ModelCIF file with pLDDT and N, C-alpha, C, O atoms, coordinates in Angstrom:
data_MODEL
#
_entry.id   MODEL 
#
_entity.id                         1 
_entity.type                       polymer 
_entity.pdbx_number_of_molecules   1 
#
_entity_poly.entity_id                      1 
_entity_poly.type                           'polypeptide(L)' 
_entity_poly.nstd_linkage                   no 
_entity_poly.nstd_monomer                   no 
_entity_poly.pdbx_seq_one_letter_code       MVVGTLRGFDQFMNMVVDNAVEVNGNEKNEFGTVVIGENSVVTVEALEPVSRPQ 
_entity_poly.pdbx_seq_one_letter_code_can   MVVGTLRGFDQFMNMVVDNAVEVNGNEKNEFGTVVIGENSVVTVEALEPVSRPQ 
_entity_poly.pdbx_strand_id                 A 
#
loop_
_entity_poly_seq.entity_id 
_entity_poly_seq.num 
_entity_poly_seq.mon_id 
_entity_poly_seq.hetero 
1 1  MET n 
1 2  VAL n 
1 3  VAL n 
1 4  GLY n 
1 5  THR n 
1 6  LEU n 
1 7  ARG n 
1 8  GLY n 
1 9  PHE n 
1 10 ASP n 
1 11 GLN n 
1 12 PHE n 
1 13 MET n 
1 14 ASN n 
1 15 MET n 
1 16 VAL n 
1 17 VAL n 
1 18 ASP n 
1 19 ASN n 
1 20 ALA n 
1 21 VAL n 
1 22 GLU n 
1 23 VAL n 
1 24 ASN n 
1 25 GLY n 
1 26 ASN n 
1 27 GLU n 
1 28 LYS n 
1 29 ASN n 
1 30 GLU n 
1 31 PHE n 
1 32 GLY n 
1 33 THR n 
1 34 VAL n 
1 35 VAL n 
1 36 ILE n 
1 37 GLY n 
1 38 GLU n 
1 39 ASN n 
1 40 SER n 
1 41 VAL n 
1 42 VAL n 
1 43 THR n 
1 44 VAL n 
1 45 GLU n 
1 46 ALA n 
1 47 LEU n 
1 48 GLU n 
1 49 PRO n 
1 50 VAL n 
1 51 SER n 
1 52 ARG n 
1 53 PRO n 
1 54 GLN n 
#
_struct_asym.id          A 
_struct_asym.entity_id   1 
#
loop_
_ma_qa_metric.id 
_ma_qa_metric.mode 
_ma_qa_metric.name 
_ma_qa_metric.software_group_id 
_ma_qa_metric.type 
1 global pLDDT . pLDDT 
2 local  pLDDT . pLDDT 
#
_ma_qa_metric_global.metric_id      1 
_ma_qa_metric_global.metric_value   91.46 
_ma_qa_metric_global.model_id       1 
_ma_qa_metric_global.ordinal_id     1 
#
loop_
_ma_qa_metric_local.label_asym_id 
_ma_qa_metric_local.label_comp_id 
_ma_qa_metric_local.label_seq_id 
_ma_qa_metric_local.metric_id 
_ma_qa_metric_local.metric_value 
_ma_qa_metric_local.model_id 
_ma_qa_metric_local.ordinal_id 
A MET 1  2 91.00 1 1  
A VAL 2  2 93.00 1 2  
A VAL 3  2 94.00 1 3  
A GLY 4  2 94.00 1 4  
A THR 5  2 93.00 1 5  
A LEU 6  2 92.00 1 6  
A ARG 7  2 94.00 1 7  
A GLY 8  2 94.00 1 8  
A PHE 9  2 93.00 1 9  
A ASP 10 2 93.00 1 10 
A GLN 11 2 92.00 1 11 
A PHE 12 2 91.00 1 12 
A MET 13 2 90.00 1 13 
A ASN 14 2 94.00 1 14 
A MET 15 2 95.00 1 15 
A VAL 16 2 97.00 1 16 
A VAL 17 2 96.00 1 17 
A ASP 18 2 96.00 1 18 
A ASN 19 2 96.00 1 19 
A ALA 20 2 96.00 1 20 
A VAL 21 2 96.00 1 21 
A GLU 22 2 95.00 1 22 
A VAL 23 2 94.00 1 23 
A ASN 24 2 94.00 1 24 
A GLY 25 2 93.00 1 25 
A ASN 26 2 95.00 1 26 
A GLU 27 2 96.00 1 27 
A LYS 28 2 96.00 1 28 
A ASN 29 2 96.00 1 29 
A GLU 30 2 97.00 1 30 
A PHE 31 2 95.00 1 31 
A GLY 32 2 95.00 1 32 
A THR 33 2 97.00 1 33 
A VAL 34 2 96.00 1 34 
A VAL 35 2 96.00 1 35 
A ILE 36 2 94.00 1 36 
A GLY 37 2 93.00 1 37 
A GLU 38 2 88.00 1 38 
A ASN 39 2 91.00 1 39 
A SER 40 2 88.00 1 40 
A VAL 41 2 88.00 1 41 
A VAL 42 2 88.00 1 42 
A THR 43 2 89.00 1 43 
A VAL 44 2 89.00 1 44 
A GLU 45 2 89.00 1 45 
A ALA 46 2 88.00 1 46 
A LEU 47 2 84.00 1 47 
A GLU 48 2 84.00 1 48 
A PRO 49 2 84.00 1 49 
A VAL 50 2 79.00 1 50 
A SER 51 2 83.00 1 51 
A ARG 52 2 81.00 1 52 
A PRO 53 2 79.00 1 53 
A GLN 54 2 75.00 1 54 
#
loop_
_atom_site.group_PDB 
_atom_site.id 
_atom_site.type_symbol 
_atom_site.label_atom_id 
_atom_site.label_alt_id 
_atom_site.label_comp_id 
_atom_site.label_asym_id 
_atom_site.label_entity_id 
_atom_site.label_seq_id 
_atom_site.pdbx_PDB_ins_code 
_atom_site.Cartn_x 
_atom_site.Cartn_y 
_atom_site.Cartn_z 
_atom_site.occupancy 
_atom_site.B_iso_or_equiv 
_atom_site.pdbx_formal_charge 
_atom_site.auth_seq_id 
_atom_site.auth_comp_id 
_atom_site.auth_asym_id 
_atom_site.auth_atom_id 
_atom_site.pdbx_PDB_model_num 
ATOM 1   N N  . MET A 1 1  ? 108.235 98.024  112.163 1.00 91.00 ? 1  MET A N  1 
ATOM 2   C CA . MET A 1 1  ? 108.107 96.900  111.271 1.00 91.00 ? 1  MET A CA 1 
ATOM 3   C C  . MET A 1 1  ? 108.156 95.630  112.117 1.00 91.00 ? 1  MET A C  1 
ATOM 4   O O  . MET A 1 1  ? 108.953 95.522  113.050 1.00 91.00 ? 1  MET A O  1 
ATOM 5   N N  . VAL A 1 2  ? 107.300 94.677  111.781 1.00 93.00 ? 2  VAL A N  1 
ATOM 6   C CA . VAL A 1 2  ? 107.266 93.387  112.461 1.00 93.00 ? 2  VAL A CA 1 
ATOM 7   C C  . VAL A 1 2  ? 107.612 92.300  111.450 1.00 93.00 ? 2  VAL A C  1 
ATOM 8   O O  . VAL A 1 2  ? 107.039 92.245  110.362 1.00 93.00 ? 2  VAL A O  1 
ATOM 9   N N  . VAL A 1 3  ? 108.553 91.437  111.820 1.00 94.00 ? 3  VAL A N  1 
ATOM 10  C CA . VAL A 1 3  ? 108.969 90.326  110.965 1.00 94.00 ? 3  VAL A CA 1 
ATOM 11  C C  . VAL A 1 3  ? 108.621 89.041  111.696 1.00 94.00 ? 3  VAL A C  1 
ATOM 12  O O  . VAL A 1 3  ? 108.846 88.926  112.901 1.00 94.00 ? 3  VAL A O  1 
ATOM 13  N N  . GLY A 1 4  ? 108.068 88.065  110.964 1.00 94.00 ? 4  GLY A N  1 
ATOM 14  C CA . GLY A 1 4  ? 107.722 86.788  111.576 1.00 94.00 ? 4  GLY A CA 1 
ATOM 15  C C  . GLY A 1 4  ? 107.101 85.856  110.565 1.00 94.00 ? 4  GLY A C  1 
ATOM 16  O O  . GLY A 1 4  ? 107.152 86.097  109.359 1.00 94.00 ? 4  GLY A O  1 
ATOM 17  N N  . THR A 1 5  ? 106.511 84.780  111.074 1.00 93.00 ? 5  THR A N  1 
ATOM 18  C CA . THR A 1 5  ? 105.874 83.774  110.227 1.00 93.00 ? 5  THR A CA 1 
ATOM 19  C C  . THR A 1 5  ? 104.365 83.969  110.279 1.00 93.00 ? 5  THR A C  1 
ATOM 20  O O  . THR A 1 5  ? 103.750 83.863  111.341 1.00 93.00 ? 5  THR A O  1 
ATOM 21  N N  . LEU A 1 6  ? 103.773 84.255  109.118 1.00 92.00 ? 6  LEU A N  1 
ATOM 22  C CA . LEU A 1 6  ? 102.331 84.457  109.037 1.00 92.00 ? 6  LEU A CA 1 
ATOM 23  C C  . LEU A 1 6  ? 101.623 83.115  109.229 1.00 92.00 ? 6  LEU A C  1 
ATOM 24  O O  . LEU A 1 6  ? 101.848 82.182  108.458 1.00 92.00 ? 6  LEU A O  1 
ATOM 25  N N  . ARG A 1 7  ? 100.776 83.011  110.241 1.00 94.00 ? 7  ARG A N  1 
ATOM 26  C CA . ARG A 1 7  ? 100.049 81.769  110.525 1.00 94.00 ? 7  ARG A CA 1 
ATOM 27  C C  . ARG A 1 7  ? 98.611  81.824  110.058 1.00 94.00 ? 7  ARG A C  1 
ATOM 28  O O  . ARG A 1 7  ? 98.014  80.783  109.784 1.00 94.00 ? 7  ARG A O  1 
ATOM 29  N N  . GLY A 1 8  ? 98.042  83.010  109.961 1.00 94.00 ? 8  GLY A N  1 
ATOM 30  C CA . GLY A 1 8  ? 96.657  83.112  109.507 1.00 94.00 ? 8  GLY A CA 1 
ATOM 31  C C  . GLY A 1 8  ? 96.217  84.558  109.404 1.00 94.00 ? 8  GLY A C  1 
ATOM 32  O O  . GLY A 1 8  ? 96.835  85.459  109.971 1.00 94.00 ? 8  GLY A O  1 
ATOM 33  N N  . PHE A 1 9  ? 95.128  84.761  108.664 1.00 93.00 ? 9  PHE A N  1 
ATOM 34  C CA . PHE A 1 9  ? 94.561  86.098  108.507 1.00 93.00 ? 9  PHE A CA 1 
ATOM 35  C C  . PHE A 1 9  ? 93.092  85.958  108.131 1.00 93.00 ? 9  PHE A C  1 
ATOM 36  O O  . PHE A 1 9  ? 92.644  84.880  107.741 1.00 93.00 ? 9  PHE A O  1 
ATOM 37  N N  . ASP A 1 10 ? 92.351  87.044  108.249 1.00 93.00 ? 10 ASP A N  1 
ATOM 38  C CA . ASP A 1 10 ? 90.947  87.031  107.856 1.00 93.00 ? 10 ASP A CA 1 
ATOM 39  C C  . ASP A 1 10 ? 90.701  88.075  106.779 1.00 93.00 ? 10 ASP A C  1 
ATOM 40  O O  . ASP A 1 10 ? 91.633  88.740  106.324 1.00 93.00 ? 10 ASP A O  1 
ATOM 41  N N  . GLN A 1 11 ? 89.428  88.219  106.367 1.00 92.00 ? 11 GLN A N  1 
ATOM 42  C CA . GLN A 1 11 ? 89.081  89.123  105.269 1.00 92.00 ? 11 GLN A CA 1 
ATOM 43  C C  . GLN A 1 11 ? 89.326  90.587  105.607 1.00 92.00 ? 11 GLN A C  1 
ATOM 44  O O  . GLN A 1 11 ? 89.350  91.429  104.709 1.00 92.00 ? 11 GLN A O  1 
ATOM 45  N N  . PHE A 1 12 ? 89.508  90.906  106.885 1.00 91.00 ? 12 PHE A N  1 
ATOM 46  C CA . PHE A 1 12 ? 89.763  92.290  107.298 1.00 91.00 ? 12 PHE A CA 1 
ATOM 47  C C  . PHE A 1 12 ? 91.254  92.577  107.446 1.00 91.00 ? 12 PHE A C  1 
ATOM 48  O O  . PHE A 1 12 ? 91.639  93.700  107.773 1.00 91.00 ? 12 PHE A O  1 
ATOM 49  N N  . MET A 1 13 ? 92.092  91.573  107.208 1.00 90.00 ? 13 MET A N  1 
ATOM 50  C CA . MET A 1 13 ? 93.547  91.647  107.292 1.00 90.00 ? 13 MET A CA 1 
ATOM 51  C C  . MET A 1 13 ? 94.047  91.677  108.726 1.00 90.00 ? 13 MET A C  1 
ATOM 52  O O  . MET A 1 13 ? 95.136  92.188  108.991 1.00 90.00 ? 13 MET A O  1 
ATOM 53  N N  . ASN A 1 14 ? 93.258  91.130  109.665 1.00 94.00 ? 14 ASN A N  1 
ATOM 54  C CA . ASN A 1 14 ? 93.787  90.832  110.994 1.00 94.00 ? 14 ASN A CA 1 
ATOM 55  C C  . ASN A 1 14 ? 94.710  89.640  110.806 1.00 94.00 ? 14 ASN A C  1 
ATOM 56  O O  . ASN A 1 14 ? 94.348  88.696  110.104 1.00 94.00 ? 14 ASN A O  1 
ATOM 57  N N  . MET A 1 15 ? 95.885  89.655  111.408 1.00 95.00 ? 15 MET A N  1 
ATOM 58  C CA . MET A 1 15 ? 96.863  88.606  111.168 1.00 95.00 ? 15 MET A CA 1 
ATOM 59  C C  . MET A 1 15 ? 97.387  88.009  112.466 1.00 95.00 ? 15 MET A C  1 
ATOM 60  O O  . MET A 1 15 ? 97.514  88.700  113.477 1.00 95.00 ? 15 MET A O  1 
ATOM 61  N N  . VAL A 1 16 ? 97.691  86.709  112.424 1.00 97.00 ? 16 VAL A N  1 
ATOM 62  C CA . VAL A 1 16 ? 98.387  86.026  113.513 1.00 97.00 ? 16 VAL A CA 1 
ATOM 63  C C  . VAL A 1 16 ? 99.797  85.746  113.010 1.00 97.00 ? 16 VAL A C  1 
ATOM 64  O O  . VAL A 1 16 ? 99.979  85.116  111.969 1.00 97.00 ? 16 VAL A O  1 
ATOM 65  N N  . VAL A 1 17 ? 100.793 86.219  113.755 1.00 96.00 ? 17 VAL A N  1 
ATOM 66  C CA . VAL A 1 17 ? 102.198 86.084  113.361 1.00 96.00 ? 17 VAL A CA 1 
ATOM 67  C C  . VAL A 1 17 ? 102.967 85.381  114.470 1.00 96.00 ? 17 VAL A C  1 
ATOM 68  O O  . VAL A 1 17 ? 102.939 85.811  115.623 1.00 96.00 ? 17 VAL A O  1 
ATOM 69  N N  . ASP A 1 18 ? 103.663 84.283  114.112 1.00 96.00 ? 18 ASP A N  1 
ATOM 70  C CA . ASP A 1 18 ? 104.524 83.562  115.053 1.00 96.00 ? 18 ASP A CA 1 
ATOM 71  C C  . ASP A 1 18 ? 105.941 84.093  114.950 1.00 96.00 ? 18 ASP A C  1 
ATOM 72  O O  . ASP A 1 18 ? 106.328 84.658  113.928 1.00 96.00 ? 18 ASP A O  1 
ATOM 73  N N  . ASN A 1 19 ? 106.710 83.910  116.010 1.00 96.00 ? 19 ASN A N  1 
ATOM 74  C CA . ASN A 1 19 ? 108.118 84.339  116.044 1.00 96.00 ? 19 ASN A CA 1 
ATOM 75  C C  . ASN A 1 19 ? 108.258 85.808  115.657 1.00 96.00 ? 19 ASN A C  1 
ATOM 76  O O  . ASN A 1 19 ? 109.184 86.178  114.936 1.00 96.00 ? 19 ASN A O  1 
ATOM 77  N N  . ALA A 1 20 ? 107.345 86.636  116.133 1.00 96.00 ? 20 ALA A N  1 
ATOM 78  C CA . ALA A 1 20 ? 107.323 88.050  115.765 1.00 96.00 ? 20 ALA A CA 1 
ATOM 79  C C  . ALA A 1 20 ? 108.482 88.805  116.401 1.00 96.00 ? 20 ALA A C  1 
ATOM 80  O O  . ALA A 1 20 ? 108.764 88.664  117.591 1.00 96.00 ? 20 ALA A O  1 
ATOM 81  N N  . VAL A 1 21 ? 109.142 89.609  115.577 1.00 96.00 ? 21 VAL A N  1 
ATOM 82  C CA . VAL A 1 21 ? 110.231 90.468  116.034 1.00 96.00 ? 21 VAL A CA 1 
ATOM 83  C C  . VAL A 1 21 ? 109.967 91.868  115.502 1.00 96.00 ? 21 VAL A C  1 
ATOM 84  O O  . VAL A 1 21 ? 109.825 92.065  114.295 1.00 96.00 ? 21 VAL A O  1 
ATOM 85  N N  . GLU A 1 22 ? 109.900 92.834  116.402 1.00 95.00 ? 22 GLU A N  1 
ATOM 86  C CA . GLU A 1 22 ? 109.761 94.229  116.002 1.00 95.00 ? 22 GLU A CA 1 
ATOM 87  C C  . GLU A 1 22 ? 111.148 94.763  115.702 1.00 95.00 ? 22 GLU A C  1 
ATOM 88  O O  . GLU A 1 22 ? 112.056 94.649  116.526 1.00 95.00 ? 22 GLU A O  1 
ATOM 89  N N  . VAL A 1 23 ? 111.315 95.351  114.513 1.00 94.00 ? 23 VAL A N  1 
ATOM 90  C CA . VAL A 1 23 ? 112.599 95.906  114.104 1.00 94.00 ? 23 VAL A CA 1 
ATOM 91  C C  . VAL A 1 23 ? 112.430 97.415  113.971 1.00 94.00 ? 23 VAL A C  1 
ATOM 92  O O  . VAL A 1 23 ? 111.585 97.899  113.219 1.00 94.00 ? 23 VAL A O  1 
ATOM 93  N N  . ASN A 1 24 ? 113.258 98.148  114.722 1.00 94.00 ? 24 ASN A N  1 
ATOM 94  C CA . ASN A 1 24 ? 113.219 99.608  114.693 1.00 94.00 ? 24 ASN A CA 1 
ATOM 95  C C  . ASN A 1 24 ? 114.659 100.096 114.626 1.00 94.00 ? 24 ASN A C  1 
ATOM 96  O O  . ASN A 1 24 ? 115.304 100.278 115.659 1.00 94.00 ? 24 ASN A O  1 
ATOM 97  N N  . GLY A 1 25 ? 115.164 100.308 113.415 1.00 93.00 ? 25 GLY A N  1 
ATOM 98  C CA . GLY A 1 25 ? 116.570 100.663 113.238 1.00 93.00 ? 25 GLY A CA 1 
ATOM 99  C C  . GLY A 1 25 ? 117.445 99.492  113.630 1.00 93.00 ? 25 GLY A C  1 
ATOM 100 O O  . GLY A 1 25 ? 117.293 98.398  113.085 1.00 93.00 ? 25 GLY A O  1 
ATOM 101 N N  . ASN A 1 26 ? 118.356 99.700  114.563 1.00 95.00 ? 26 ASN A N  1 
ATOM 102 C CA . ASN A 1 26 ? 119.227 98.620  115.047 1.00 95.00 ? 26 ASN A CA 1 
ATOM 103 C C  . ASN A 1 26 ? 118.635 97.888  116.255 1.00 95.00 ? 26 ASN A C  1 
ATOM 104 O O  . ASN A 1 26 ? 119.211 96.911  116.733 1.00 95.00 ? 26 ASN A O  1 
ATOM 105 N N  . GLU A 1 27 ? 117.502 98.353  116.740 1.00 96.00 ? 27 GLU A N  1 
ATOM 106 C CA . GLU A 1 27 ? 116.874 97.766  117.922 1.00 96.00 ? 27 GLU A CA 1 
ATOM 107 C C  . GLU A 1 27 ? 115.873 96.682  117.520 1.00 96.00 ? 27 GLU A C  1 
ATOM 108 O O  . GLU A 1 27 ? 115.073 96.876  116.604 1.00 96.00 ? 27 GLU A O  1 
ATOM 109 N N  . LYS A 1 28 ? 115.926 95.524  118.222 1.00 96.00 ? 28 LYS A N  1 
ATOM 110 C CA . LYS A 1 28 ? 114.999 94.426  117.945 1.00 96.00 ? 28 LYS A CA 1 
ATOM 111 C C  . LYS A 1 28 ? 114.351 93.975  119.252 1.00 96.00 ? 28 LYS A C  1 
ATOM 112 O O  . LYS A 1 28 ? 115.025 93.834  120.273 1.00 96.00 ? 28 LYS A O  1 
ATOM 113 N N  . ASN A 1 29 ? 113.038 93.751  119.210 1.00 96.00 ? 29 ASN A N  1 
ATOM 114 C CA . ASN A 1 29 ? 112.282 93.253  120.364 1.00 96.00 ? 29 ASN A CA 1 
ATOM 115 C C  . ASN A 1 29 ? 111.531 91.998  119.933 1.00 96.00 ? 29 ASN A C  1 
ATOM 116 O O  . ASN A 1 29 ? 110.745 92.040  118.987 1.00 96.00 ? 29 ASN A O  1 
ATOM 117 N N  . GLU A 1 30 ? 111.769 90.887  120.619 1.00 97.00 ? 30 GLU A N  1 
ATOM 118 C CA . GLU A 1 30 ? 111.098 89.635  120.294 1.00 97.00 ? 30 GLU A CA 1 
ATOM 119 C C  . GLU A 1 30 ? 109.807 89.524  121.090 1.00 97.00 ? 30 GLU A C  1 
ATOM 120 O O  . GLU A 1 30 ? 109.787 89.787  122.292 1.00 97.00 ? 30 GLU A O  1 
ATOM 121 N N  . PHE A 1 31 ? 108.714 89.127  120.406 1.00 95.00 ? 31 PHE A N  1 
ATOM 122 C CA . PHE A 1 31 ? 107.401 89.038  121.038 1.00 95.00 ? 31 PHE A CA 1 
ATOM 123 C C  . PHE A 1 31 ? 106.798 87.642  121.016 1.00 95.00 ? 31 PHE A C  1 
ATOM 124 O O  . PHE A 1 31 ? 105.890 87.372  121.802 1.00 95.00 ? 31 PHE A O  1 
ATOM 125 N N  . GLY A 1 32 ? 107.252 86.755  120.167 1.00 95.00 ? 32 GLY A N  1 
ATOM 126 C CA . GLY A 1 32 ? 106.639 85.425  120.063 1.00 95.00 ? 32 GLY A CA 1 
ATOM 127 C C  . GLY A 1 32 ? 105.439 85.482  119.137 1.00 95.00 ? 32 GLY A C  1 
ATOM 128 O O  . GLY A 1 32 ? 105.554 85.959  118.008 1.00 95.00 ? 32 GLY A O  1 
ATOM 129 N N  . THR A 1 33 ? 104.279 85.000  119.597 1.00 97.00 ? 33 THR A N  1 
ATOM 130 C CA . THR A 1 33 ? 103.057 85.000  118.782 1.00 97.00 ? 33 THR A CA 1 
ATOM 131 C C  . THR A 1 33 ? 102.248 86.257  119.092 1.00 97.00 ? 33 THR A C  1 
ATOM 132 O O  . THR A 1 33 ? 101.994 86.577  120.253 1.00 97.00 ? 33 THR A O  1 
ATOM 133 N N  . VAL A 1 34 ? 101.846 86.968  118.024 1.00 96.00 ? 34 VAL A N  1 
ATOM 134 C CA . VAL A 1 34 ? 101.063 88.194  118.181 1.00 96.00 ? 34 VAL A CA 1 
ATOM 135 C C  . VAL A 1 34 ? 99.892  88.205  117.216 1.00 96.00 ? 34 VAL A C  1 
ATOM 136 O O  . VAL A 1 34 ? 99.904  87.528  116.188 1.00 96.00 ? 34 VAL A O  1 
ATOM 137 N N  . VAL A 1 35 ? 98.880  88.989  117.568 1.00 96.00 ? 35 VAL A N  1 
ATOM 138 C CA . VAL A 1 35 ? 97.764  89.269  116.664 1.00 96.00 ? 35 VAL A CA 1 
ATOM 139 C C  . VAL A 1 35 ? 97.891  90.737  116.285 1.00 96.00 ? 35 VAL A C  1 
ATOM 140 O O  . VAL A 1 35 ? 97.959  91.608  117.152 1.00 96.00 ? 35 VAL A O  1 
ATOM 141 N N  . ILE A 1 36 ? 97.923  91.002  114.989 1.00 94.00 ? 36 ILE A N  1 
ATOM 142 C CA . ILE A 1 36 ? 98.046  92.374  114.494 1.00 94.00 ? 36 ILE A CA 1 
ATOM 143 C C  . ILE A 1 36 ? 96.701  92.770  113.910 1.00 94.00 ? 36 ILE A C  1 
ATOM 144 O O  . ILE A 1 36 ? 96.195  92.113  113.001 1.00 94.00 ? 36 ILE A O  1 
ATOM 145 N N  . GLY A 1 37 ? 96.125  93.839  114.428 1.00 93.00 ? 37 GLY A N  1 
ATOM 146 C CA . GLY A 1 37 ? 94.800  94.298  113.997 1.00 93.00 ? 37 GLY A CA 1 
ATOM 147 C C  . GLY A 1 37 ? 94.834  94.977  112.648 1.00 93.00 ? 37 GLY A C  1 
ATOM 148 O O  . GLY A 1 37 ? 95.860  95.511  112.226 1.00 93.00 ? 37 GLY A O  1 
ATOM 149 N N  . GLU A 1 38 ? 93.701  94.949  111.981 1.00 88.00 ? 38 GLU A N  1 
ATOM 150 C CA . GLU A 1 38 ? 93.582  95.457  110.608 1.00 88.00 ? 38 GLU A CA 1 
ATOM 151 C C  . GLU A 1 38 ? 94.041  96.896  110.441 1.00 88.00 ? 38 GLU A C  1 
ATOM 152 O O  . GLU A 1 38 ? 94.606  97.235  109.401 1.00 88.00 ? 38 GLU A O  1 
ATOM 153 N N  . ASN A 1 39 ? 93.818  97.748  111.424 1.00 91.00 ? 39 ASN A N  1 
ATOM 154 C CA . ASN A 1 39 ? 94.187  99.160  111.296 1.00 91.00 ? 39 ASN A CA 1 
ATOM 155 C C  . ASN A 1 39 ? 95.690  99.382  111.366 1.00 91.00 ? 39 ASN A C  1 
ATOM 156 O O  . ASN A 1 39 ? 96.169  100.464 111.027 1.00 91.00 ? 39 ASN A O  1 
ATOM 157 N N  . SER A 1 40 ? 96.445  98.371  111.803 1.00 88.00 ? 40 SER A N  1 
ATOM 158 C CA . SER A 1 40 ? 97.890  98.504  111.936 1.00 88.00 ? 40 SER A CA 1 
ATOM 159 C C  . SER A 1 40 ? 98.651  98.000  110.718 1.00 88.00 ? 40 SER A C  1 
ATOM 160 O O  . SER A 1 40 ? 99.867  98.171  110.637 1.00 88.00 ? 40 SER A O  1 
ATOM 161 N N  . VAL A 1 41 ? 97.951  97.380  109.769 1.00 88.00 ? 41 VAL A N  1 
ATOM 162 C CA . VAL A 1 41 ? 98.612  96.793  108.595 1.00 88.00 ? 41 VAL A CA 1 
ATOM 163 C C  . VAL A 1 41 ? 98.700  97.832  107.485 1.00 88.00 ? 41 VAL A C  1 
ATOM 164 O O  . VAL A 1 41 ? 97.687  98.356  107.022 1.00 88.00 ? 41 VAL A O  1 
ATOM 165 N N  . VAL A 1 42 ? 99.939  98.122  107.063 1.00 88.00 ? 42 VAL A N  1 
ATOM 166 C CA . VAL A 1 42 ? 100.146 99.052  105.960 1.00 88.00 ? 42 VAL A CA 1 
ATOM 167 C C  . VAL A 1 42 ? 100.569 98.283  104.720 1.00 88.00 ? 42 VAL A C  1 
ATOM 168 O O  . VAL A 1 42 ? 100.002 98.486  103.646 1.00 88.00 ? 42 VAL A O  1 
ATOM 169 N N  . THR A 1 43 ? 101.556 97.404  104.849 1.00 89.00 ? 43 THR A N  1 
ATOM 170 C CA . THR A 1 43 ? 102.000 96.566  103.733 1.00 89.00 ? 43 THR A CA 1 
ATOM 171 C C  . THR A 1 43 ? 102.348 95.180  104.267 1.00 89.00 ? 43 THR A C  1 
ATOM 172 O O  . THR A 1 43 ? 102.627 95.002  105.452 1.00 89.00 ? 43 THR A O  1 
ATOM 173 N N  . VAL A 1 44 ? 102.323 94.208  103.362 1.00 89.00 ? 44 VAL A N  1 
ATOM 174 C CA . VAL A 1 44 ? 102.730 92.838  103.665 1.00 89.00 ? 44 VAL A CA 1 
ATOM 175 C C  . VAL A 1 44 ? 103.702 92.426  102.573 1.00 89.00 ? 44 VAL A C  1 
ATOM 176 O O  . VAL A 1 44 ? 103.427 92.601  101.386 1.00 89.00 ? 44 VAL A O  1 
ATOM 177 N N  . GLU A 1 45 ? 104.850 91.875  102.983 1.00 89.00 ? 45 GLU A N  1 
ATOM 178 C CA . GLU A 1 45 ? 105.888 91.508  102.028 1.00 89.00 ? 45 GLU A CA 1 
ATOM 179 C C  . GLU A 1 45 ? 106.442 90.138  102.381 1.00 89.00 ? 45 GLU A C  1 
ATOM 180 O O  . GLU A 1 45 ? 106.719 89.856  103.547 1.00 89.00 ? 45 GLU A O  1 
ATOM 181 N N  . ALA A 1 46 ? 106.606 89.282  101.368 1.00 88.00 ? 46 ALA A N  1 
ATOM 182 C CA . ALA A 1 46 ? 107.239 87.974  101.570 1.00 88.00 ? 46 ALA A CA 1 
ATOM 183 C C  . ALA A 1 46 ? 108.752 88.160  101.482 1.00 88.00 ? 46 ALA A C  1 
ATOM 184 O O  . ALA A 1 46 ? 109.256 88.712  100.504 1.00 88.00 ? 46 ALA A O  1 
ATOM 185 N N  . LEU A 1 47 ? 109.470 87.703  102.496 1.00 84.00 ? 47 LEU A N  1 
ATOM 186 C CA . LEU A 1 47 ? 110.925 87.834  102.496 1.00 84.00 ? 47 LEU A CA 1 
ATOM 187 C C  . LEU A 1 47 ? 111.590 86.728  101.696 1.00 84.00 ? 47 LEU A C  1 
ATOM 188 O O  . LEU A 1 47 ? 112.754 86.848  101.315 1.00 84.00 ? 47 LEU A O  1 
ATOM 189 N N  . GLU A 1 48 ? 110.854 85.647  101.438 1.00 84.00 ? 48 GLU A N  1 
ATOM 190 C CA . GLU A 1 48 ? 111.337 84.527  100.635 1.00 84.00 ? 48 GLU A CA 1 
ATOM 191 C C  . GLU A 1 48 ? 110.264 84.182  99.620  1.00 84.00 ? 48 GLU A C  1 
ATOM 192 O O  . GLU A 1 48 ? 109.087 84.451  99.863  1.00 84.00 ? 48 GLU A O  1 
ATOM 193 N N  . PRO A 1 49 ? 110.635 83.590  98.482  1.00 84.00 ? 49 PRO A N  1 
ATOM 194 C CA . PRO A 1 49 ? 109.616 83.178  97.501  1.00 84.00 ? 49 PRO A CA 1 
ATOM 195 C C  . PRO A 1 49 ? 108.637 82.193  98.135  1.00 84.00 ? 49 PRO A C  1 
ATOM 196 O O  . PRO A 1 49 ? 109.034 81.321  98.908  1.00 84.00 ? 49 PRO A O  1 
ATOM 197 N N  . VAL A 1 50 ? 107.370 82.337  97.805  1.00 79.00 ? 50 VAL A N  1 
ATOM 198 C CA . VAL A 1 50 ? 106.319 81.470  98.342  1.00 79.00 ? 50 VAL A CA 1 
ATOM 199 C C  . VAL A 1 50 ? 105.829 80.574  97.215  1.00 79.00 ? 50 VAL A C  1 
ATOM 200 O O  . VAL A 1 50 ? 105.433 81.062  96.157  1.00 79.00 ? 50 VAL A O  1 
ATOM 201 N N  . SER A 1 51 ? 105.855 79.254  97.441  1.00 83.00 ? 51 SER A N  1 
ATOM 202 C CA . SER A 1 51 ? 105.364 78.335  96.413  1.00 83.00 ? 51 SER A CA 1 
ATOM 203 C C  . SER A 1 51 ? 103.976 77.860  96.782  1.00 83.00 ? 51 SER A C  1 
ATOM 204 O O  . SER A 1 51 ? 103.643 77.725  97.960  1.00 83.00 ? 51 SER A O  1 
ATOM 205 N N  . ARG A 1 52 ? 103.168 77.606  95.762  1.00 81.00 ? 52 ARG A N  1 
ATOM 206 C CA . ARG A 1 52 ? 101.816 77.103  95.968  1.00 81.00 ? 52 ARG A CA 1 
ATOM 207 C C  . ARG A 1 52 ? 101.806 75.595  95.874  1.00 81.00 ? 52 ARG A C  1 
ATOM 208 O O  . ARG A 1 52 ? 102.514 75.023  95.045  1.00 81.00 ? 52 ARG A O  1 
ATOM 209 N N  . PRO A 1 53 ? 101.012 74.934  96.714  1.00 79.00 ? 53 PRO A N  1 
ATOM 210 C CA . PRO A 1 53 ? 100.900 73.472  96.591  1.00 79.00 ? 53 PRO A CA 1 
ATOM 211 C C  . PRO A 1 53 ? 100.265 73.095  95.266  1.00 79.00 ? 53 PRO A C  1 
ATOM 212 O O  . PRO A 1 53 ? 99.386  73.803  94.774  1.00 79.00 ? 53 PRO A O  1 
ATOM 213 N N  . GLN A 1 54 ? 100.693 72.009  94.693  1.00 75.00 ? 54 GLN A N  1 
ATOM 214 C CA . GLN A 1 54 ? 100.145 71.560  93.400  1.00 75.00 ? 54 GLN A CA 1 
ATOM 215 C C  . GLN A 1 54 ? 98.869  70.801  93.575  1.00 75.00 ? 54 GLN A C  1 
ATOM 216 O O  . GLN A 1 54 ? 98.277  70.354  92.593  1.00 75.00 ? 54 GLN A O  1 
#
């Protein structure tokens, strides 16, 4: 699982994530900014409520 700030994505679900941290049980690895390819995306979840601009 990768946790971070979603900075952008395209129609194929390729994503750019800032402050990315891989979480595997109790182990955490910090990566910074990463690009995650479409074949690696299984689910996307917001950890905090997301508001839309008015």
